[in-house]
C-alpha positions in Angstrom: 0.0 0.0 0.0 1.4 3.4 -1.0 2.3 5.8 1.8 2.7 8.7 -0.5 0.6 11.8 0.5 -2.2 12.5 -1.9 -1.0 16.1 -1.8 2.5 15.2 -3.0 3.7 16.9 -6.2 7.1 15.2 -6.3 6.2 13.1 -9.3 4.6 16.1 -11.1 7.7 18.2 -10.8 9.9 15.1 -11.6 11.8 15.3 -8.4 14.0 12.3 -8.0 13.8 9.9 -5.0 15.9 10.8 -1.9 19.6 10.7 -2.5 21.2 7.3 -1.6 24.7 8.3 -0.5 25.7 4.6 -0.3 24.9 4.1 -3.9 27.8 4.1 -6.4 27.5 6.6 -9.3 29.4 7.0 -12.5 31.4 10.2 -12.7 32.4 9.3 -16.3 29.1 10.9 -17.4 31.1 14.2 -17.1 33.2 13.2 -20.1 32.8 15.7 -23.0 30.4 17.8 -20.9 31.1 21.5 -21.0 31.0 23.1 -17.6 30.9 26.8 -16.8 31.9 27.6 -13.2 32.3 31.0 -11.6 34.8 31.5 -8.8 36.7 28.4 -10.0 40.3 29.8 -9.9 40.8 29.4 -6.2 39.5 27.6 -3.1 36.7 25.1 -3.3 35.9 26.0 -6.9 39.4 25.1 -8.0 39.1 21.7 -6.3 35.8 21.0 -8.1 37.4 22.0 -11.4 40.4 19.6 -10.9 38.1 16.7 -10.0 35.7 17.2 -12.9 38.7 17.7 -15.3 40.0 14.3 -14.2 36.7 12.8 -15.5 37.1 14.3 -19.0 35.0 17.5 -18.7 35.6 20.6 -20.7 35.7 23.6 -18.3 35.4 27.3 -18.6 36.3 29.3 -15.5 35.1 32.8 -14.8 36.9 34.6 -12.0 38.5 37.9 -11.0 41.9 36.3 -10.1 43.6 36.2 -13.4 47.0 34.9 -12.3 45.4 32.0 -10.4 42.9 31.3 -13.2 45.5 31.2 -15.9 47.9 29.1 -13.8 45.2 26.6 -13.1 44.2 26.3 -16.8 47.8 25.9 -17.8 48.1 23.0 -15.4 44.9 21.4 -16.6 45.9 21.6 -20.2 49.2 19.7 -19.4 47.4 17.1 -17.3 44.5 16.6 -19.7 45.6 17.6 -23.2 42.5 16.1 -24.9 40.1 18.4 -23.0 39.3 22.1 -23.4 40.0 24.5 -20.6 39.8 28.3 -20.5 39.9 31.1 -18.1 37.8 34.2 -18.6 38.2 37.3 -16.5 34.8 37.9 -15.0 33.3 40.0 -12.2 30.1 38.2 -11.5 28.4 41.4 -10.4 28.8 42.7 -14.0 26.1 41.5 -16.4 28.4 42.4 -19.4 31.2 40.3 -17.9 29.0 37.3 -17.4 27.5 37.6 -20.9 31.0 37.5 -22.3 31.8 34.5 -20.1 28.9 32.5 -21.5 29.6 33.6 -25.1 33.2 32.5 -24.7 32.0 29.1 -23.3 29.8 28.5 -26.3 32.6 29.5 -28.7 35.2 27.3 -27.0 33.1 24.3 -26.3 34.0 21.4 -28.7 30.3 20.9 -29.2 29.2 24.5 -29.1 27.0 23.9 -26.1 26.9 24.3 -22.3 25.8 21.3 -20.2 26.5 22.2 -16.6 26.6 25.5 -14.8 27.9 26.1 -11.3 27.4 29.7 -9.9 30.1 29.1 -7.3 31.6 32.6 -6.9 30.8 34.0 -3.5 32.4 36.1 -0.7 32.1 36.5 3.0 33.3 39.7 4.6 33.6 39.5 8.4 33.5 43.3 8.9 30.4 43.8 6.7 28.0 42.1 9.1 29.5 43.9 12.2 29.3 47.3 10.6 25.8 46.7 9.5 24.6 45.7 12.9 26.5 48.4 14.6 25.9 51.6 12.6 28.1 54.6 13.3 28.2 58.1 12.0 31.0 59.5 9.8 31.3 63.3 9.9 27.9 63.4 11.5 26.1 61.4 8.8 25.2 57.7 8.5 26.9 56.2 5.4 25.1 53.6 3.4 25.9 50.0 4.3 28.1 47.9 2.1 26.3 45.6 -0.3 29.4 43.9 -1.7 28.3 40.4 -0.5 24.8 40.9 -1.9 26.3 42.1 -5.2 28.3 38.9 -5.6 26.3 36.3 -3.7 22.8 37.3 -4.9 23.1 39.5 -8.0 26.0 37.4 -9.4 24.1 34.2 -8.9 21.0 35.6 -10.5 23.0 36.7 -13.6 24.7 33.3 -13.9 21.4 31.4 -13.5 19.6 33.5 -16.0 22.3 33.0 -18.6 22.4 29.3 -17.8 18.7 28.9 -18.4 18.9 30.8 -21.7 21.8 28.7 -23.1 20.4 25.5 -21.8 17.3 26.1 -23.8 19.3 26.5 -27.0 20.4 22.9 -27.0 18.3 19.8 -25.9 20.8 17.1 -27.0 22.0 16.5 -23.5 20.7 16.6 -19.9 21.5 19.9 -18.4 22.4 20.6 -14.8 22.4 23.8 -12.6 24.3 23.2 -9.4 23.6 26.1 -7.0 26.1 26.6 -4.1 24.3 27.4 -0.9 25.7 26.9 2.6 24.6 25.8 6.1 23.8 29.5 6.3 21.0 28.6 3.8 19.1 26.8 6.6 20.5 28.3 9.8 21.6 31.8 10.8 25.3 32.7 11.0 25.4 35.2 13.9 27.2 38.4 13.0 27.2 37.7 9.3 23.9 39.3 8.3 24.7 39.8 4.6 26.2 36.3 4.1 23.3 34.6 5.8 20.8 36.6 3.8 22.6 35.8 0.6 22.7 32.1 1.2 19.0 32.0 2.2 18.4 33.7 -1.2 20.3 31.0 -3.0 18.2 28.4 -1.2 15.0 30.2 -2.2 16.2 30.2 -5.8 16.8 26.5 -5.6 13.4 25.7 -4.1 11.7 27.8 -6.7 13.6 26.5 -9.8 13.4 22.8 -8.8 9.6 23.2 -8.8 9.4 24.5 -12.4 12.5 23.1 -14.1 10.5 20.2 -15.6 8.7 22.7 -17.7 12.0 23.8 -19.4 12.6 22.6 -22.9 14.9 19.6 -22.7 15.9 17.9 -19.5 17.1 20.2 -16.7 18.2 19.1 -13.3 18.5 21.8 -10.5 20.4 20.7 -7.4 22.0 22.5 -4.5 25.2 22.0 -2.4 25.2 23.4 1.1 28.6 23.1 2.7 29.4 24.1 6.3 32.7 26.0 6.8 35.2 24.2 4.6 38.6 23.6 6.2 41.6 25.1 4.3 39.4 26.4 1.5 40.5 30.0 1.9 36.9 30.9 2.7 38.0 32.8 5.8 41.4 34.2 6.9 43.5 31.6 8.7 43.0 33.1 12.2 39.2 33.4 11.7 39.1 29.9 10.4 41.0 28.6 13.4 39.0 30.5 16.1 35.6 29.7 14.6 36.1 26.0 14.3 38.3 25.3 17.3 36.7 22.9 19.8 33.6 22.4 17.6 32.5 19.4 15.6 34.9 20.7 13.0 34.4 21.9 9.5 33.7 20.1 6.3 36.7 18.7 4.4 37.4 19.6 0.8 37.2 15.9 -0.4 33.8 15.4 1.2 32.4 18.6 -0.4 33.9 17.9 -3.8 32.5 14.3 -3.7 29.0 15.6 -2.9 29.2 18.2 -5.6 30.4 15.6 -8.1 27.6 13.2 -7.2 25.0 16.0 -7.8 26.4 17.0 -11.2 27.4 13.5 -12.5 24.5 11.3 -11.4 21.8 12.2 -13.9 19.2 10.4 -11.8 19.4 13.2 -9.1 17.1 16.1 -9.7 15.7 18.7 -7.3 17.8 17.5 -4.4 20.2 19.3 -2.0 23.0 18.0 0.1 24.5 19.6 3.2 28.1 18.7 3.9 29.8 19.2 7.2 31.9 17.3 9.7 31.2 13.6 9.8 28.2 13.0 12.2 26.1 10.1 13.4 22.3 10.2 13.9 21.4 8.3 17.1 18.6 5.7 16.8 16.9 7.2 19.9 15.8 10.2 17.9 15.8 12.5 20.9 19.6 12.6 21.3 21.2 13.1 17.9 24.6 11.9 19.1 24.5 9.3 21.9 27.1 9.1 24.6 28.1 5.6 23.7 29.0 6.6 20.1 32.3 8.2 21.2 32.9 11.4 19.3 29.7 11.0 17.3 31.5 11.0 13.9 29.9 9.3 10.9 28.9 10.5 7.5 29.5 14.0 6.2 26.7 14.5 3.7 23.1 14.8 4.6 20.1 15.6 2.4 18.2 18.8 3.2 14.9 20.1 2.0 14.1 16.6 1.0 10.4 16.9 1.9 10.5 20.7 2.0 7.7 21.9 4.2 7.2 18.6 6.0 10.6 17.8 7.4 13.0 20.7 7.0 12.5 22.0 10.5 13.1 18.5 11.9 16.3 18.1 9.9 17.6 21.5 10.9 17.0 20.7 14.6 18.7 17.3 14.3 21.7 18.5 12.3 22.5 21.5 14.4 22.1 19.5 17.6 24.4 16.8 16.2 27.2 19.3 15.6 26.6 20.8 19.1 26.6 17.4 20.7 29.9 16.5 19.1 31.4 19.7 20.5 30.2 18.9 24.0 31.7 15.4 23.8 35.0 16.8 22.7 35.1 19.3 25.5 36.7 22.7 26.1 40.2 21.3 26.0 39.8 20.6 22.3 39.2 24.3 21.6 42.7 25.3 22.7 44.3 22.1 21.3 42.8 22.9 17.8 44.2 26.4 17.9 47.7 25.3 18.9 47.8 22.6 16.2 46.7 25.0 13.6 49.2 27.7 14.6 52.1 25.3 14.7 51.0 23.6 11.4 50.2 20.2 12.7 
C-alpha cells in the first residue's frame, strides 16, 4: 500500500527519490560535458574543477583572479591535453562580464553547447556584518551600508542562473544541470554575518523555486544545491578566523567530502531537485531525541546529509537534528579541544 501523500507533487515536478549516499554513481558521465563555473580559480571551486577535469569534462572558468585562473588552466591543459580549458576574467556582479563568459564558453566548447553551470563565486566579509549591525556616524552622517556580499552572492548568482537557463534552452541534445552553491547558512543563521546569511538564504530560495518548475523547461534540466558548512583550508576565511571559529567544535567540512558531494550532484543524472548539506562527519542516534549518543564516542559518521528533501514537512526536523548533532559532538570533545585545535593550527600540525 502506498504511503505517498495525496497532496505530493514530487512526481509532477519530476523530483528524483531521496539521494542514496551509499549508492555508487558513474562520474564518467562528465566526459565531454562543457561546464561553466564562476569562482573556479581558487578555493573550493578550483578543487571541483580539478576533480571534474579528471573525468574528462571541458571547463570554462570565470573569476577575477587572473593569475590563479590562468595558472590553473595551464596545469589542466598539461594534465588533460585532450580536453578544453579556458579562463575568462569575470566580475560576476557585472552583467556584461557574465554575458562575455557564456559567449566564450559556447565558442570554446567542442560541441558549441553548455551542459553544466555552477554559480560558485561568493564572498564573506567579516567586517560587513558587524558594521551593518553596529551603525556609526561618519562626519555626523550615517553612510550607506556595504552591499558587496549581496552584489556577488545574490546578483551574481541571478545573472549566472539567468544566462544558464537561456543557453540550456538553446540545446536539448544532453541533460543539463544547474548546481547552486548554498551553505549551512542557507538553513540556519550565522550570527554576526547578516549579509552572508541573507545571501545564502536567497540561493536556497532560488533552488526551491527552480526545482519546482525546471521540468517545464525545454529539454531535461536538473536543478540541485550543495550546502557546505565551513570548509577547512578552502580560503573561505582568513586563517585566524578559520582557526578560532572551528576550534573545539565538531569541526568543518573537508574539501574531499564537499567535492565528492558536488560531483555526485552533477554527474549522477538520476538526481534532480535535491540538495546536500556537507559538514563534519556525524552520526544520527537511533533514539531520535539525542542526535549523538554518549556511547557513540565522538559521534562522527557521514559528512553529507540531504536537506529540504520533503521541503515543508521535514525541513525543521532536519535543521533541529543537524545543528544539535554538531553541538553534541562539540560537547563530547570538551573545552580542551578548543585550545588544542588552535595550537595545532598555529604550529602547522
